[in-house]
N, C-alpha and C positions, 0 to 999 in steps of 0.2 A: 399448699402451695397448688398454683391453676396447672392442668395437666398439657399434654403437648398440643398445640391448635393443630387439627387435623390438616395436611395440606393435599397437593395433586398426588394422584398415583406415582407408585415408584416407577423411575425411569428404566427404560430397556436401552442401557448405555455401558458398555463395557470398555470404553478408551477409543482415543484416536490415534493414528499414527504419526509420526514425526515427519518433517519435511525432508525431502532429499534431493539428489541431481536430477532433477527432470527437465525436460524441455518441454515448455509449455506453448505451443505453435497457436497462431491467430493470423488474422487476414491482413494484417498491416504491421506485425513482425513476430517476435517471440520472447520469452521469458527463459533463461537459462540459468544454471549454477555460475556465480561469478568465478570467473579463471583469470588471474592477474596476468598472466603471459598472453593471454587470446585479448582480454579486454583492456587492459592496463593503457595502452596508446591512445584506441579513440575515446575512451573515458575522461584523459587527460585533455585532449584536444577540445571533447564537449563542454568541459565546466572547466579551463582554467580561464578563462575572459571574464567569468561572472563570480567574483568573492563573495556576493550576496546569497550565492545558494545556499552558505554554511552559517547563517546567521542565526538560527533556531538550532544548531547541531553542536553538540557537545565537543566536536572535533573540527578541526578546517578553520579556515581555508589554508591552503598549503603552499609552500615557498617555493617549492619545484616539484618538477614531477618524479622525481628521486624519491622525494618524501612521501608522494602521493601513491605511487608504487609499492612503498614499504608497509604502507597502512594498507593498501589495498590486502597483500600479503598475510598481514595480521587479521585482518577483517575474515578472509576467506578460509583460515584455520579454524573460524570459530562455529560450534554447533547450534548456539544460540547468543546473538541472532544468527540466523543462516541466512545469506546473502545471495541475493540474484542480480543479473544485470538484464538490463532491458535493450533489447538489440533490434535494429533495423533490417528489413530484407536485405539489405547490401554488406551485412554483417557488421555496421558499426554500432559499438555498446553508448548508450546516449541518457542511461539512465541508472540508478540502484534501488532495488526495495529488499526489505527483510522481512522474514518471518521470525518473530520472536515472543520473548515471555512464554514460551511454550510449556503449555500443559496438557498433555494427553490425557492424563488421568479425570481430569474436570472437562475436558473439550473444549478448552481455551486459547487461544492463540491472537497474536496481535500482527499486523501490518505496520511498519514503522521504519525509520532511518531511511526515509524515500530523498532522493535525490533526484530531480530530473533538470537535463540541461534545457538552456532556454529552447532549442529547437524541438524537445519533447513536450514542453508545457502546452496545453491546451490544443493537443494533438489528437486524432485518433489513434494513435499508437498508445499515448499515454493512459487514454481511457481505458483501451484493449487491455494493457498490461494489468491493471486492477481489476478489469474482470476475469481474465485468466488466473490470478491469483486467489480469486476469492471462488473460484469454481472448483479450483485445485483444492483450497479449505474445507469446502463444505462436500464436496462429490467424491472428492477420492480420498483425502485424510480423515473425514469423518468427525470435524469439530461441530461442537454445538456454538460457539459465540465466537464471534470475529471482531477483534476491538482494533480502534486507532485511537489514536492519545497525540495531542502536540500542546505546546505551548499555548496558552490561552489568547497571549497577542498575535498569534500566528494567524491573520484574518485569512491567508490563502488558503492555508490547510484546512482550517474550519470548513471554508467555503466548498471544498474539494469532498470533505468527509460527507458532508448532505448531499453534495450532488451524487455520488457513489451510491448512495441509500442508507449510509449508516445514522443511526438516532443518537442525538445528543442527549447525555446521561447527566452532565453535571461537571462542575469545577472541583478540582481538589486544589485548595489552597496551600500556598508555600510546600509543593508538593516535592520540589525539587532545587538544586542550586547547580546551574550551568553557566560555565565560563565566569564566574563567580557574582552571577545574578540570581536573583529569586525567578523562580518558573512555578506559576500555577499552570495547572494542567487542566486542560480539557478532556474530557471521555467522551467517545462515542463507540456505539457497537450495532453489530450485524447480528442477527439471530439465525438459526437453522432454517427455523420454521418461515423467515421472512426472505430467505434465499431464494425460492422459486419466482416469487414477483419481480424479484431484482434482477433475477437473470435474465427474464424476458425484457424488462426494459433496457437492460445493458444489449440485447441481441439487436432489438429493435432499432437504438439508436447507433449500433455499429454498422447495421447493414449499407449496403453503397446506395439505395435508394434514399437513403435520409440526407444524402449531399447532393449539392446541385454541381453543375459543372466547372464552379470557381473552388468546389472542395468545402463551400459554407454549409453548415447544418440546417435542415429544414426544421428539425423540432430538438429541442435543447431535451437533454438525458433525464432533467429532473421535472419535466413535463412529462415524459415519457414513463417516468416511475410514480406519477401521481403525485408528485409532491409540487404543487404550484406555490410561483413565488420566489421559487430559487434560482440564481442565475447560474448560468452555464461556465 
C-alpha cells in the first residue's frame, strides 16, 4: 500500500473558546446575548408583521406573542446554538443571530438561525452585526473556520453570504427535512487567513464617508472586498 501523502506543516493550534455573554458594540448598534425579558417585546414588534421571515426556518411563524416569548426562553437556555440579539442604539432588538455547530477542538463554528426584521434588512446595522460576530469569532475566540449554511433555494441568504465574504463550497443534496420538505443545503465558509482582508472591506464599507447625505452607500461591500459582480 502507498504511504501517507505528505501534507502541510503541523498546525500550531490548541483549540478555540466557546462563545459567551459578551456585548459587541459598533457604530450603528450592538450584538448581545439574548435576554427574553429585555428583548422579547421589541423583537415581537419587529417580527410580527412579516411571517415570511420564518419561511426557511425549522420553526415559526408564531401565532401569538406568548408563543413567541416561550420560544425565546427555550432558545436562550441553549449553549449551542448560542443566541444573540441585534439591538439598535435606542435599545430596540430587531434581529437574532446564533453561533452554532460549535467545535472548539477543530476551530470550526457557524453563524446561523439569522432572523432580520424588515427594518434591519439592507441596513448598516444589519451588516455591522455580521462584522462584529465575525471579528469576535476570529479575533477573540480564535476559530479557524467560520461557516454559513442555508437552504439552497434561499437566494437572499446566499447573496448575503457572498456579500459578507464567505466562499461557496458546494451543495449537500437531501441534507435535511424541514417542515416536511426536502432541503438541499448550500455551504459557505470564511477562513482565518481570509479574515484580515474581509475585515478591511467591512471597515471601509461601514465608515461614515461611504454614505451620502441621504444614507445611500457610495461603494458596495462586495466591491470593497474585491469581489466584483456581486450585488449588495
